[in-house]
C-alpha positions in Angstrom: 40.6 -16.3 -23.5 39.5 -18.7 -25.6 36.4 -17.9 -28.3 33.7 -19.5 -26.6 34.8 -19.0 -23.0 32.4 -16.8 -20.9 33.8 -13.9 -18.9 32.2 -11.3 -17.3 30.3 -10.3 -14.1 27.5 -11.9 -13.2 25.1 -10.3 -10.8 23.0 -12.8 -8.6 19.9 -12.5 -6.5 21.0 -14.7 -3.9 17.9 -16.9 -2.6 17.7 -17.3 1.4 19.2 -20.7 2.5 22.0 -20.6 0.3 25.6 -20.1 1.4 27.8 -17.5 -1.3 29.9 -21.1 -2.3 26.5 -23.0 -2.6 25.5 -20.2 -5.7 29.1 -20.6 -7.2 29.0 -24.2 -6.9 25.2 -24.5 -8.5 26.5 -21.9 -11.4 29.4 -24.0 -12.2 27.2 -26.8 -12.9 24.7 -24.8 -15.1 27.8 -22.6 -16.9 29.7 -26.0 -17.4 32.7 -23.9 -15.8 35.0 -23.7 -12.8 36.4 -20.3 -13.2 33.6 -18.8 -11.0 34.0 -16.8 -7.8 31.8 -14.1 -5.8 32.7 -10.7 -4.5 31.5 -10.5 -0.8 30.5 -13.2 1.1 26.5 -13.1 2.3 25.2 -15.3 5.3 22.7 -18.1 4.4 19.9 -16.0 6.2 20.8 -13.0 3.9 19.1 -12.5 0.3 20.2 -10.2 -2.7 23.1 -8.8 -4.3 26.2 -11.3 -4.9 28.2 -10.5 -7.9 29.6 -13.4 -9.3 32.7 -13.4 -11.2 33.2 -15.9 -14.4 36.1 -16.8 -16.4 38.9 -14.2 -16.6 36.7 -11.8 -14.5 37.8 -13.9 -11.3 40.3 -11.7 -10.8 38.7 -8.6 -10.4 36.6 -10.6 -7.0 38.8 -9.1 -4.8 38.4 -5.8 -6.0 34.4 -6.0 -5.5 34.8 -7.5 -2.2 36.6 -4.5 -0.9 33.7 -2.1 -2.1 31.1 -0.6 0.4 27.8 -2.7 0.7 24.3 -0.9 1.1 22.3 -3.6 3.2 18.3 -3.2 4.6 18.0 -5.2 7.8 15.2 -6.3 9.9 16.0 -6.5 14.1 13.7 -7.6 16.9 14.3 -5.6 20.3 14.3 -7.8 23.6 16.4 -10.8 22.9 20.0 -12.3 22.3 21.3 -15.1 20.5 24.8 -17.0 20.1 25.0 -16.0 16.3 23.2 -12.5 16.4 20.4 -13.3 14.3 17.8 -15.5 14.5 19.4 -18.3 13.4 20.8 -18.8 16.4 20.2 -20.3 19.7 18.4 -17.7 22.5 20.9 -16.7 25.2 18.9 -14.0 27.1 15.9 -11.9 27.0 14.9 -8.4 28.1 12.0 -6.9 29.1 13.2 -3.5 28.3 11.6 -1.8 25.6 12.4 1.5 23.3 10.9 4.1 21.4 11.2 4.8 18.0 13.1 8.2 18.8 15.3 6.5 21.0 16.3 3.7 18.0 16.4 6.2 15.7 19.1 8.2 17.7 21.1 5.2 18.9 21.2 3.9 14.8 22.6 7.4 14.2 25.2 7.1 16.6 27.1 4.2 14.7 28.0 6.4 11.8 31.7 7.0 11.0 34.8 5.0 11.9 34.7 2.3 14.6 36.4 -0.8 15.5 34.1 -4.1 15.6 34.8 -7.4 17.0 33.8 -10.1 14.8 30.9 -12.1 15.8 32.2 -16.1 16.8 29.9 -17.5 14.2 32.0 -16.1 11.2 34.4 -17.0 8.7 37.1 -15.1 10.0 40.1 -17.2 11.1 42.0 -17.0 14.4 45.1 -18.7 14.6 44.0 -20.6 11.5 41.0 -22.0 12.7 37.6 -20.6 11.2 35.7 -19.1 14.1 32.4 -20.5 13.5 33.8 -24.1 13.6 35.5 -23.1 17.1 31.7 -21.6 18.1 30.1 -24.9 16.8 32.4 -26.8 19.7 31.0 -24.5 22.2 34.7 -22.7 22.2 34.7 -19.1 22.3 38.3 -17.3 21.9 39.3 -14.1 21.9 39.0 -11.9 18.7 40.7 -9.0 17.5 39.1 -5.8 16.6 38.7 -4.6 13.0 38.7 -1.2 11.5 35.5 -0.6 10.0 33.3 2.5 8.5 29.6 2.8 8.3 28.8 5.3 6.0 25.2 5.6 6.9 22.6 3.8 9.7 19.3 4.8 9.3 16.4 3.9 10.8 13.5 3.0 8.2 10.5 1.8 10.4 9.7 0.8 14.1 6.7 -0.8 15.5 7.1 0.1 19.0 4.2 -2.6 20.1 6.3 -5.4 18.4 9.5 -4.0 19.3 10.4 -4.8 15.6 12.1 -2.6 13.2 13.9 -2.0 9.9 17.4 -0.3 9.0 19.2 1.1 5.9 23.2 0.5 6.3 26.0 1.5 3.8 29.2 -0.2 5.7 32.8 -0.6 4.5 34.3 -4.3 3.6 34.5 -6.6 6.9 31.6 -5.5 8.7 28.9 -7.5 10.6 25.4 -5.8 10.1 24.1 -8.4 12.6 26.8 -7.5 14.9 25.9 -3.8 14.6 22.4 -4.8 15.5 23.4 -6.6 18.5 25.9 -3.4 19.5 22.7 -1.2 19.0 20.3 -3.1 21.2 23.1 -3.2 24.1 23.4 0.9 23.7 19.6 1.0 24.3 20.0 -0.8 27.4 18.0 -4.2 26.0 19.1 -6.9 23.5 18.8 -7.4 19.9 18.9 -9.8 16.9 18.8 -9.3 13.3 15.6 -11.1 11.8 16.1 -10.7 7.8 18.8 -9.1 5.9 19.0 -8.0 2.5 22.0 -6.9 0.7 20.7 -3.9 -1.9 23.8 -2.6 -3.3 27.4 -4.0 -3.7 29.7 -1.2 -4.9 28.1 0.2 -7.9 25.6 -2.9 -8.4 22.2 -2.7 -7.3 19.5 -5.3 -6.3 17.6 -4.4 -9.6 20.4 -5.3 -12.0 20.6 -9.1 -10.4 19.1 -12.2 -11.6 17.8 -15.4 -10.4 18.9 -19.1 -11.2 15.7 -19.4 -13.2 16.7 -16.5 -15.7 20.1 -18.2 -15.6 18.6 -21.3 -16.8 16.5 -20.0 -19.4 19.8 -17.8 -21.0 21.7 -21.1 -21.1 18.7 -22.6 -22.6 18.3 -19.6 -25.1 22.5 -19.5 -25.4 22.3 -16.0 -24.6 23.8 -16.2 -21.1 26.9 -14.2 -22.5 24.3 -11.0 -22.5 23.7 -11.9 -18.6 27.2 -11.0 -17.9 28.1 -7.6 -17.2 32.0 -6.2 -18.4 34.6 -6.3 -15.8 35.7 -2.8 -16.5 32.8 -1.2 -15.2 33.6 -2.4 -11.5 36.5 -0.1 -12.1 34.2 3.0 -13.6 35.5 5.5 -10.9 39.0 5.3 -12.7 40.0 7.6 -15.6 40.2 5.7 -18.8 43.3 5.4 -21.0 44.1 4.2 -24.5 46.7 2.5 -25.7 48.6 2.6 -29.2 49.6 -0.4 -31.1 53.5 0.3 -29.6 52.0 0.8 -26.0 50.0 -2.1 -26.1 52.7 -4.7 -27.3 54.6 -3.1 -24.0 52.0 -3.6 -21.6 51.3 -7.0 -22.9 55.0 -8.2 -22.0 55.1 -6.4 -18.7 56.8 -3.2 -19.8 56.6 0.4 -18.8 54.1 2.5 -21.2 55.4 6.3 -21.6 53.1 9.0 -22.1 53.3 9.3 -25.8 51.7 5.4 -26.0 49.1 6.0 -23.6 46.2 8.8 -24.4 44.8 10.0 -21.5 47.4 9.3 -19.5 46.9 11.2 -15.8 50.0 12.9 -14.3 49.2 12.2 -10.7 51.4 9.1 -9.3 49.5 6.0 -7.7 46.4 6.9 -10.0 44.5 3.5 -11.0 43.6 3.5 -14.7 41.3 1.7 -17.3 43.5 0.9 -20.0 42.3 -0.1 -23.3 43.3 -0.5 -26.8 41.3 -1.1 -30.0 37.9 -0.5 -27.8 38.9 -3.7 -26.0 39.4 -3.5 -22.2 43.2 -4.8 -21.6 43.6 -4.3 -17.7 43.9 -2.1 -14.7 47.2 0.1 -14.7 48.9 2.1 -12.4 50.5 5.7 -12.9 54.2 5.4 -11.4 57.1 7.7 -11.3 60.3 6.9 -13.3 63.5 6.9 -12.0 64.6 9.5 -14.8 62.0 12.0 -13.7 58.2 11.7 -15.5 55.8 9.3 -15.1 54.8 5.9 -17.2 51.9 3.4 -17.2 52.3 -0.5 -15.1 50.4 -3.1 -15.0 48.4 -3.4 -12.1 45.8 -6.1 -12.7 45.4 -8.3 -15.9 41.9 -9.9 -16.4 43.0 -12.1 -19.6 
């Protein structure tokens, strides 16, 4: 990494109307670097936590995308759209209403492992084509269901007169919240569409830690933008830390196995992922593996240089 190159995780509060790609494109111009990526797509309607990876940290973006996300979603019962949210065209309406108790019970039934069919208006690819491109041409194709896990789906409030409410959800990678809202409406014997969505947490990163474009611009002007970037190793806080000796650091730098005597704190359980440090600096994500001659060693799992 060059001395002046920015590196780290920039937590952005994505504004409504921006795609995740729009945020990355704008930051490329603001930070004067092309090495930027994001860790988990948000629809233009959505706001909230969008982890952006800068410099060598871009290699960690896939890890962030795979972590659980927490959302607060607003919904309205009584109608259905082609996008499953209020940005789409209304397809059907229903006169059936629901009580707060019925909605709360319906939401609770979605907690757990399940299979979800992604909506046509999504970036999922089928036979090499993005579904939203097909949807815009008026085509609908069969989509394979995907395994998802809903850890929480709680009703926060519900106005029975307006038939509008708010949900808090914690979901696994690849879960479409607007599809959960749509399916909840169907389970209530009516219809539903999402009218707002805020991602309140991505992995361990809460909304309260996020920054706006104005804050980033000010930090660039002040020369303090690196102070806004979080270190990459924070993404792996749940994994044990291993400190290398000088010999261990030399070996791992050339991709060789590191033996227990060269790695202080090395776990003994095979397949364990570890945060690897040398001289106080985060080096890589490592993995403990069984050696052919017995015992275990530490191997590079992912470098972030």
